[in-house]
N, CA, C and O atoms as a GROMACS GRO file, in nm:
protein
  448
    1MET      N    1  -2.203  -0.724  12.009
    1MET     CA    2  -2.053  -0.741  12.067
    1MET      C    3  -1.943  -0.730  11.950
    1MET      O    4  -1.830  -0.695  11.982
    2SER      N    5  -1.968  -0.756  11.834
    2SER     CA    6  -1.896  -0.738  11.714
    2SER      C    7  -1.827  -0.580  11.713
    2SER      O    8  -1.718  -0.558  11.660
    3THR      N    9  -1.890  -0.502  11.764
    3THR     CA   10  -1.837  -0.362  11.773
    3THR      C   11  -1.709  -0.369  11.857
    3THR      O   12  -1.600  -0.346  11.805
    4PHE      N   13  -1.724  -0.405  11.998
    4PHE     CA   14  -1.611  -0.400  12.077
    4PHE      C   15  -1.490  -0.480  11.989
    4PHE      O   16  -1.378  -0.434  11.962
    5CYS      N   17  -1.540  -0.604  11.955
    5CYS     CA   18  -1.422  -0.688  11.883
    5CYS      C   19  -1.336  -0.586  11.808
    5CYS      O   20  -1.222  -0.553  11.841
    6GLU      N   21  -1.412  -0.534  11.695
    6GLU     CA   22  -1.338  -0.436  11.592
    6GLU      C   23  -1.290  -0.338  11.640
    6GLU      O   24  -1.179  -0.301  11.601
    7ARG      N   25  -1.363  -0.265  11.740
    7ARG     CA   26  -1.300  -0.138  11.786
    7ARG      C   27  -1.150  -0.155  11.874
    7ARG      O   28  -1.059  -0.072  11.877
    8LEU      N   29  -1.157  -0.299  11.946
    8LEU     CA   30  -1.024  -0.322  11.999
    8LEU      C   31  -0.933  -0.374  11.916
    8LEU      O   32  -0.813  -0.353  11.935
    9SER      N   33  -0.978  -0.447  11.812
    9SER     CA   34  -0.860  -0.466  11.726
    9SER      C   35  -0.788  -0.352  11.643
    9SER      O   36  -0.668  -0.346  11.616
   10ASN      N   37  -0.908  -0.244  11.603
   10ASN     CA   38  -0.856  -0.125  11.492
   10ASN      C   39  -0.773  -0.056  11.614
   10ASN      O   40  -0.658  -0.027  11.582
   11LEU      N   41  -0.806  -0.026  11.736
   11LEU     CA   42  -0.719   0.062  11.812
   11LEU      C   43  -0.561  -0.011  11.875
   11LEU      O   44  -0.470   0.057  11.921
   12ARG      N   45  -0.558  -0.139  11.864
   12ARG     CA   46  -0.430  -0.219  11.882
   12ARG      C   47  -0.364  -0.183  11.795
   12ARG      O   48  -0.252  -0.134  11.813
   13HIS      N   49  -0.436  -0.206  11.642
   13HIS     CA   50  -0.346  -0.202  11.532
   13HIS      C   51  -0.302  -0.030  11.508
   13HIS      O   52  -0.201   0.016  11.454
   14GLU      N   53  -0.391   0.023  11.556
   14GLU     CA   54  -0.334   0.190  11.510
   14GLU      C   55  -0.239   0.229  11.585
   14GLU      O   56  -0.169   0.324  11.552
   15LYS      N   57  -0.212   0.144  11.732
   15LYS     CA   58  -0.086   0.162  11.803
   15LYS      C   59   0.054   0.055  11.747
   15LYS      O   60   0.168   0.057  11.793
   16ASN      N   61   0.006  -0.023  11.647
   16ASN     CA   62   0.100  -0.125  11.590
   16ASN      C   63   0.150  -0.208  11.733
   16ASN      O   64   0.267  -0.222  11.771
   17LEU      N   65   0.046  -0.250  11.789
   17LEU     CA   66   0.058  -0.343  11.907
   17LEU      C   67   0.054  -0.467  11.856
   17LEU      O   68  -0.016  -0.486  11.756
   18THR      N   69   0.132  -0.578  11.918
   18THR     CA   70   0.073  -0.720  11.926
   18THR      C   71  -0.017  -0.757  12.030
   18THR      O   72  -0.034  -0.691  12.132
   19LEU      N   73  -0.077  -0.868  12.000
   19LEU     CA   74  -0.146  -0.913  12.117
   19LEU      C   75  -0.064  -0.932  12.242
   19LEU      O   76  -0.120  -0.919  12.351
   20ASP      N   77   0.072  -0.964  12.236
   20ASP     CA   78   0.138  -0.968  12.340
   20ASP      C   79   0.185  -0.810  12.410
   20ASP      O   80   0.226  -0.801  12.526
   21ASP      N   81   0.174  -0.718  12.339
   21ASP     CA   82   0.210  -0.601  12.379
   21ASP      C   83   0.095  -0.558  12.432
   21ASP      O   84   0.108  -0.502  12.541
   22LEU      N   85  -0.022  -0.567  12.386
   22LEU     CA   86  -0.148  -0.513  12.447
   22LEU      C   87  -0.140  -0.596  12.621
   22LEU      O   88  -0.118  -0.536  12.726
   23ALA      N   89  -0.162  -0.730  12.606
   23ALA     CA   90  -0.166  -0.797  12.689
   23ALA      C   91  -0.077  -0.771  12.836
   23ALA      O   92  -0.109  -0.777  12.954
   24ASN      N   93   0.048  -0.739  12.767
   24ASN     CA   94   0.152  -0.696  12.878
   24ASN      C   95   0.111  -0.570  12.925
   24ASN      O   96   0.146  -0.549  13.041
   25LYS      N   97   0.051  -0.486  12.874
   25LYS     CA   98   0.040  -0.348  12.898
   25LYS      C   99  -0.055  -0.327  12.992
   25LYS      O  100  -0.039  -0.240  13.078
   26ILE      N  101  -0.176  -0.413  12.986
   26ILE     CA  102  -0.295  -0.420  13.079
   26ILE      C  103  -0.306  -0.532  13.160
   26ILE      O  104  -0.416  -0.556  13.210
   27GLY      N  105  -0.222  -0.598  13.179
   27GLY     CA  106  -0.209  -0.699  13.268
   27GLY      C  107  -0.292  -0.861  13.262
   27GLY      O  108  -0.324  -0.934  13.356
   28THR      N  109  -0.308  -0.877  13.137
   28THR     CA  110  -0.365  -1.008  13.097
   28THR      C  111  -0.291  -1.079  12.981
   28THR      O  112  -0.178  -1.042  12.948
   29THR      N  113  -0.355  -1.180  12.919
   29THR     CA  114  -0.256  -1.280  12.854
   29THR      C  115  -0.289  -1.230  12.710
   29THR      O  116  -0.373  -1.144  12.685
   30LYS      N  117  -0.205  -1.299  12.611
   30LYS     CA  118  -0.226  -1.281  12.468
   30LYS      C  119  -0.368  -1.361  12.418
   30LYS      O  120  -0.449  -1.324  12.333
   31SER      N  121  -0.368  -1.481  12.500
   31SER     CA  122  -0.497  -1.542  12.442
   31SER      C  123  -0.618  -1.470  12.483
   31SER      O  124  -0.716  -1.458  12.410
   32THR      N  125  -0.610  -1.423  12.595
   32THR     CA  126  -0.740  -1.327  12.655
   32THR      C  127  -0.806  -1.235  12.559
   32THR      O  128  -0.925  -1.238  12.525
   33ILE      N  129  -0.685  -1.126  12.508
   33ILE     CA  130  -0.698  -1.028  12.421
   33ILE      C  131  -0.760  -1.102  12.258
   33ILE      O  132  -0.839  -1.049  12.180
   34SER      N  133  -0.700  -1.225  12.248
   34SER     CA  134  -0.729  -1.268  12.125
   34SER      C  135  -0.860  -1.329  12.137
   34SER      O  136  -0.919  -1.358  12.033
   35ARG      N  137  -0.903  -1.348  12.228
   35ARG     CA  138  -1.061  -1.405  12.256
   35ARG      C  139  -1.159  -1.273  12.265
   35ARG      O  140  -1.278  -1.289  12.239
   36TYR      N  141  -1.119  -1.168  12.295
   36TYR     CA  142  -1.183  -1.059  12.300
   36TYR      C  143  -1.199  -1.004  12.141
   36TYR      O  144  -1.308  -0.975  12.092
   37GLU      N  145  -1.080  -0.996  12.073
   37GLU     CA  146  -1.088  -0.956  11.936
   37GLU      C  147  -1.188  -1.043  11.840
   37GLU      O  148  -1.266  -0.998  11.756
   38ASN      N  149  -1.164  -1.192  11.878
   38ASN     CA  150  -1.252  -1.283  11.814
   38ASN      C  151  -1.410  -1.307  11.852
   38ASN      O  152  -1.483  -1.386  11.792
   39GLY      N  153  -1.446  -1.231  11.957
   39GLY     CA  154  -1.568  -1.240  12.007
   39GLY      C  155  -1.594  -1.346  12.090
   39GLY      O  156  -1.712  -1.377  12.103
   40MET      N  157  -1.500  -1.417  12.156
   40MET     CA  158  -1.524  -1.523  12.206
   40MET      C  159  -1.538  -1.493  12.354
   40MET      O  160  -1.596  -1.585  12.412
   41ARG      N  161  -1.509  -1.409  12.418
   41ARG     CA  162  -1.497  -1.384  12.538
   41ARG      C  163  -1.534  -1.190  12.561
   41ARG      O  164  -1.500  -1.102  12.482
   42GLN      N  165  -1.606  -1.174  12.683
   42GLN     CA  166  -1.631  -1.021  12.689
   42GLN      C  167  -1.525  -0.996  12.809
   42GLN      O  168  -1.474  -1.086  12.875
   43PRO      N  169  -1.503  -0.868  12.824
   43PRO     CA  170  -1.392  -0.842  12.928
   43PRO      C  171  -1.463  -0.805  13.057
   43PRO      O  172  -1.570  -0.743  13.057
   44LYS      N  173  -1.407  -0.840  13.155
   44LYS     CA  174  -1.494  -0.764  13.301
   44LYS      C  175  -1.448  -0.647  13.305
   44LYS      O  176  -1.352  -0.609  13.238
   45GLN      N  177  -1.538  -0.553  13.414
   45GLN     CA  178  -1.537  -0.416  13.419
   45GLN      C  179  -1.354  -0.394  13.429
   45GLN      O  180  -1.306  -0.316  13.346
   46ASP      N  181  -1.287  -0.444  13.500
   46ASP     CA  182  -1.143  -0.415  13.544
   46ASP      C  183  -1.066  -0.394  13.400
   46ASP      O  184  -1.011  -0.289  13.366
   47ILE      N  185  -1.072  -0.512  13.326
   47ILE     CA  186  -1.004  -0.492  13.221
   47ILE      C  187  -1.069  -0.410  13.103
   47ILE      O  188  -0.995  -0.378  13.010
   48LEU      N  189  -1.200  -0.374  13.099
   48LEU     CA  190  -1.224  -0.290  13.013
   48LEU      C  191  -1.207  -0.157  13.059
   48LEU      O  192  -1.226  -0.075  12.969
   49GLU      N  193  -1.179  -0.111  13.166
   49GLU     CA  194  -1.143   0.002  13.236
   49GLU      C  195  -0.981   0.020  13.161
   49GLU      O  196  -0.940   0.112  13.089
   50ALA      N  197  -0.927  -0.074  13.195
   50ALA     CA  198  -0.779  -0.082  13.178
   50ALA      C  199  -0.759  -0.048  13.021
   50ALA      O  200  -0.682   0.039  12.977
   51LEU      N  201  -0.860  -0.151  12.929
   51LEU     CA  202  -0.818  -0.108  12.797
   51LEU      C  203  -0.871   0.033  12.749
   51LEU      O  204  -0.817   0.095  12.658
   52ALA      N  205  -0.989   0.081  12.824
   52ALA     CA  206  -1.018   0.212  12.789
   52ALA      C  207  -0.889   0.340  12.815
   52ALA      O  208  -0.850   0.433  12.744
   53ASN      N  209  -0.853   0.297  12.938
   53ASN     CA  210  -0.713   0.398  12.992
   53ASN      C  211  -0.646   0.386  12.923
   53ASN      O  212  -0.607   0.490  12.871
   54TYR      N  213  -0.581   0.246  12.872
   54TYR     CA  214  -0.451   0.270  12.774
   54TYR      C  215  -0.476   0.320  12.665
   54TYR      O  216  -0.387   0.393  12.620
   55PHE      N  217  -0.615   0.301  12.574
   55PHE     CA  218  -0.592   0.354  12.457
   55PHE      C  219  -0.653   0.507  12.475
   55PHE      O  220  -0.674   0.578  12.376
   56GLU      N  221  -0.677   0.546  12.599
   56GLU     CA  222  -0.737   0.693  12.635
   56GLU      C  223  -0.854   0.702  12.526
   56GLU      O  224  -0.852   0.776  12.428
   57VAL      N  225  -0.942   0.623  12.557
   57VAL     CA  226  -1.075   0.629  12.477
   57VAL      C  227  -1.206   0.598  12.618
   57VAL      O  228  -1.180   0.562  12.732
   58THR      N  229  -1.330   0.623  12.567
   58THR     CA  230  -1.445   0.572  12.671
   58THR      C  231  -1.475   0.441  12.686
   58THR      O  232  -1.472   0.364  12.590
   59THR      N  233  -1.500   0.409  12.785
   59THR     CA  234  -1.557   0.238  12.748
   59THR      C  235  -1.661   0.254  12.707
   59THR      O  236  -1.684   0.153  12.640
   60ASP      N  237  -1.789   0.352  12.699
   60ASP     CA  238  -1.897   0.350  12.592
   60ASP      C  239  -1.832   0.361  12.453
   60ASP      O  240  -1.910   0.318  12.368
   61TYR      N  241  -1.740   0.394  12.412
   61TYR     CA  242  -1.703   0.402  12.272
   61TYR      C  243  -1.639   0.278  12.230
   61TYR      O  244  -1.647   0.243  12.112
   62LEU      N  245  -1.554   0.184  12.347
   62LEU     CA  246  -1.511   0.058  12.333
   62LEU      C  247  -1.655  -0.062  12.302
   62LEU      O  248  -1.668  -0.143  12.209
   63LEU      N  249  -1.740  -0.035  12.409
   63LEU     CA  250  -1.865  -0.113  12.387
   63LEU      C  251  -1.930  -0.085  12.272
   63LEU      O  252  -1.979  -0.189  12.227
   64GLY      N  253  -1.960   0.048  12.176
   64GLY     CA  254  -2.026   0.048  12.084
   64GLY      C  255  -2.149   0.135  12.124
   64GLY      O  256  -2.246   0.154  12.050
   65ARG      N  257  -2.133   0.188  12.255
   65ARG     CA  258  -2.279   0.277  12.276
   65ARG      C  259  -2.247   0.428  12.236
   65ARG      O  260  -2.334   0.514  12.256
   66THR      N  261  -2.152   0.455  12.194
   66THR     CA  262  -2.136   0.606  12.137
   66THR      C  263  -2.000   0.575  11.999
   66THR      O  264  -1.922   0.480  11.987
   67ASN      N  265  -2.015   0.676  11.929
   67ASN     CA  266  -1.911   0.669  11.834
   67ASN      C  267  -1.799   0.771  11.875
   67ASN      O  268  -1.686   0.777  11.825
   68GLN      N  269  -1.851   0.852  11.978
   68GLN     CA  270  -1.733   0.952  12.014
   68GLN      C  271  -1.634   0.897  12.133
   68GLN      O  272  -1.666   0.867  12.249
   69LYS      N  273  -1.487   0.891  12.062
   69LYS     CA  274  -1.401   0.828  12.128
   69LYS      C  275  -1.356   0.872  12.263
   69LYS      O  276  -1.317   0.800  12.355
   70TYR      N  277  -1.370   1.011  12.260
   70TYR     CA  278  -1.298   1.109  12.390
   70TYR      C  279  -1.428   1.161  12.444
   70TYR      O  280  -1.536   1.168  12.385
   71PHE      N  281  -1.402   1.192  12.551
   71PHE     CA  282  -1.493   1.294  12.652
   71PHE      C  283  -1.470   1.432  12.589
   71PHE      O  284  -1.355   1.477  12.583
   72ARG      N  285  -1.547   1.483  12.554
   72ARG     CA  286  -1.536   1.641  12.514
   72ARG      C  287  -1.516   1.719  12.656
   72ARG      O  288  -1.559   1.672  12.761
   73ALA      N  289  -1.455   1.828  12.649
   73ALA     CA  290  -1.398   1.885  12.776
   73ALA      C  291  -1.521   1.946  12.828
   73ALA      O  292  -1.543   1.927  12.947
   74ASP      N  293  -1.601   2.013  12.764
   74ASP     CA  294  -1.729   2.084  12.828
   74ASP      C  295  -1.827   1.966  12.900
   74ASP      O  296  -1.899   1.990  12.997
   75GLU      N  297  -1.817   1.842  12.837
   75GLU     CA  298  -1.919   1.744  12.892
   75GLU      C  299  -1.854   1.713  13.037
   75GLU      O  300  -1.925   1.711  13.137
   76THR      N  301  -1.715   1.689  13.044
   76THR     CA  302  -1.674   1.644  13.160
   76THR      C  303  -1.651   1.720  13.261
   76THR      O  304  -1.655   1.679  13.377
   77ILE      N  305  -1.618   1.859  13.221
   77ILE     CA  306  -1.630   1.991  13.324
   77ILE      C  307  -1.778   1.995  13.377
   77ILE      O  308  -1.800   1.991  13.498
   78SER      N  309  -1.875   2.002  13.289
   78SER     CA  310  -2.025   2.017  13.361
   78SER      C  311  -2.048   1.893  13.421
   78SER      O  312  -2.122   1.898  13.519
   79PHE      N  313  -2.003   1.777  13.387
   79PHE     CA  314  -2.061   1.676  13.492
   79PHE      C  315  -2.003   1.699  13.627
   79PHE      O  316  -2.077   1.705  13.725
   80HIS      N  317  -1.853   1.715  13.638
   80HIS     CA  318  -1.786   1.715  13.753
   80HIS      C  319  -1.851   1.844  13.828
   80HIS      O  320  -1.890   1.828  13.943
   81SER      N  321  -1.863   1.965  13.771
   81SER     CA  322  -1.883   2.079  13.850
   81SER      C  323  -2.035   2.111  13.867
   81SER      O  324  -2.086   2.208  13.923
   82LYS      N  325  -2.093   2.011  13.810
   82LYS     CA  326  -2.247   2.051  13.837
   82LYS      C  327  -2.312   2.175  13.802
   82LYS      O  328  -2.426   2.183  13.847
   83GLY      N  329  -2.270   2.278  13.733
   83GLY     CA  330  -2.328   2.420  13.718
   83GLY      C  331  -2.255   2.514  13.812
   83GLY      O  332  -2.276   2.635  13.824
   84LYS      N  333  -2.158   2.434  13.885
   84LYS     CA  334  -2.103   2.572  13.976
   84LYS      C  335  -2.029   2.654  13.930
   84LYS      O  336  -2.000   2.757  13.990
   85LEU      N  337  -1.982   2.621  13.807
   85LEU     CA  338  -1.863   2.716  13.726
   85LEU      C  339  -1.937   2.823  13.666
   85LEU      O  340  -2.045   2.795  13.613
   86SER      N  341  -1.893   2.948  13.666
   86SER     CA  342  -1.941   3.052  13.554
   86SER      C  343  -1.889   3.019  13.439
   86SER      O  344  -1.813   2.925  13.416
   87ASP      N  345  -1.935   3.104  13.362
   87ASP     CA  346  -1.913   3.115  13.211
   87ASP      C  347  -1.736   3.125  13.195
   87ASP      O  348  -1.670   3.054  13.119
   88LYS      N  349  -1.678   3.234  13.288
   88LYS     CA  350  -1.564   3.264  13.266
   88LYS      C  351  -1.474   3.165  13.326
   88LYS      O  352  -1.360   3.151  13.284
   89ASP      N  353  -1.533   3.082  13.445
   89ASP     CA  354  -1.456   3.004  13.489
   89ASP      C  355  -1.413   2.867  13.397
   89ASP      O  356  -1.302   2.819  13.375
   90MET      N  357  -1.557   2.823  13.351
   90MET     CA  358  -1.540   2.750  13.248
   90MET      C  359  -1.452   2.733  13.123
   90MET      O  360  -1.395   2.635  13.075
   91LYS      N  361  -1.464   2.886  13.083
   91LYS     CA  362  -1.360   2.899  12.960
   91LYS      C  363  -1.204   2.902  13.004
   91LYS      O  364  -1.110   2.883  12.928
   92MET      N  365  -1.194   2.931  13.146
   92MET     CA  366  -1.060   2.934  13.210
   92MET      C  367  -0.999   2.770  13.196
   92MET      O  368  -0.895   2.730  13.143
   93VAL      N  369  -1.118   2.692  13.271
   93VAL     CA  370  -1.062   2.526  13.256
   93VAL      C  371  -1.067   2.486  13.138
   93VAL      O  372  -0.979   2.400  13.128
   94ARG      N  373  -1.138   2.505  13.007
   94ARG     CA  374  -1.117   2.473  12.881
   94ARG      C  375  -0.990   2.506  12.837
   94ARG      O  376  -0.925   2.414  12.787
   95ASP      N  377  -0.934   2.632  12.844
   95ASP     CA  378  -0.827   2.664  12.806
   95ASP      C  379  -0.696   2.600  12.891
   95ASP      O  380  -0.584   2.587  12.840
   96LEU      N  381  -0.720   2.573  12.991
   96LEU     CA  382  -0.590   2.498  13.055
   96LEU      C  383  -0.586   2.341  13.023
   96LEU      O  384  -0.483   2.276  13.036
   97ILE      N  385  -0.698   2.291  12.983
   97ILE     CA  386  -0.711   2.158  12.934
   97ILE      C  387  -0.666   2.153  12.783
   97ILE      O  388  -0.609   2.054  12.738
   98ASP      N  389  -0.698   2.279  12.698
   98ASP     CA  390  -0.626   2.255  12.546
   98ASP      C  391  -0.516   2.291  12.548
   98ASP      O  392  -0.466   2.308  12.436
   99ARG      N  393  -0.428   2.320  12.668
   99ARG     CA  394  -0.303   2.344  12.670
   99ARG      C  395  -0.240   2.242  12.721
   99ARG      O  396  -0.135   2.219  12.663
  100LEU      N  397  -0.269   2.160  12.824
  100LEU     CA  398  -0.241   2.028  12.862
  100LEU      C  399  -0.246   1.932  12.742
  100LEU      O  400  -0.152   1.858  12.714
  101VAL      N  401  -0.341   1.936  12.687
  101VAL     CA  402  -0.333   1.851  12.578
  101VAL      C  403  -0.253   1.890  12.470
  101VAL      O  404  -0.214   1.791  12.407
  102LYS      N  405  -0.218   1.988  12.429
  102LYS     CA  406  -0.103   2.041  12.325
  102LYS      C  407   0.028   1.993  12.373
  102LYS      O  408   0.115   1.939  12.305
  103ASP      N  409   0.033   2.034  12.558
  103ASP     CA  410   0.161   2.008  12.582
  103ASP      C  411   0.187   1.848  12.577
  103ASP      O  412   0.299   1.797  12.568
  104HIS      N  413   0.077   1.784  12.583
  104HIS     CA  414   0.121   1.618  12.614
  104HIS      C  415   0.159   1.561  12.478
  104HIS      O  416   0.224   1.456  12.473
  105LYS      N  417   0.120   1.626  12.364
  105LYS     CA  418   0.088   1.579  12.218
  105LYS      C  419   0.244   1.616  12.227
  105LYS      O  420   0.327   1.525  12.237
  106GLU      N  421   0.281   1.742  12.225
  106GLU     CA  422   0.418   1.754  12.195
  106GLU      C  423   0.524   1.677  12.251
  106GLU      O  424   0.624   1.667  12.180
  107GLU      N  425   0.526   1.628  12.350
  107GLU     CA  426   0.596   1.544  12.457
  107GLU      C  427   0.585   1.402  12.390
  107GLU      O  428   0.685   1.331  12.375
  108GLU      N  429   0.463   1.365  12.351
  108GLU     CA  430   0.467   1.248  12.292
  108GLU      C  431   0.547   1.239  12.143
  108GLU      O  432   0.609   1.140  12.103
  109LYS      N  433   0.534   1.338  12.086
  109LYS     CA  434   0.612   1.362  11.958
  109LYS      C  435   0.765   1.360  11.989
  109LYS      O  436   0.840   1.297  11.914
  110LYS      N  437   0.812   1.424  12.092
  110LYS     CA  438   0.962   1.409  12.125
  110LYS      C  439   1.004   1.270  12.168
  110LYS      O  440   1.120   1.233  12.153
  111LYS      N  441   0.909   1.193  12.221
  111LYS     CA  442   0.941   1.040  12.249
  111LYS      C  443   0.961   0.960  12.113
  111LYS      O  444   1.040   0.866  12.106
  112ASP      N  445   0.879   1.005  11.999
  112ASP     CA  446   0.871   0.931  11.897
  112ASP      C  447   1.025   0.961  11.788
  112ASP      O  448   1.039   0.900  11.682
   0.00000   0.00000   0.00000
């Protein structure tokens, strides 16, 4: 469980969030976040998903099941399409995702 504690703490610090900030963002309390980071408590599924969504990482990454923070586009597309897309269609979807990510990053930079 120490991996979860460390990863949660690292992600929170990367975003320069206080315990209160993170608690407010995901709908819990400062003491609950502190307990997670200190290994005194494990999150229920809804909180784990809220944390993963907020930090835009996978729940598997948070739990230490993988070192890969994000889903790769190919894995996600393959999982959802179950081989129904041609190579040409897969390329089109990858290109679309790449463009959306690029646009999102540009918008985030404008906010900062």
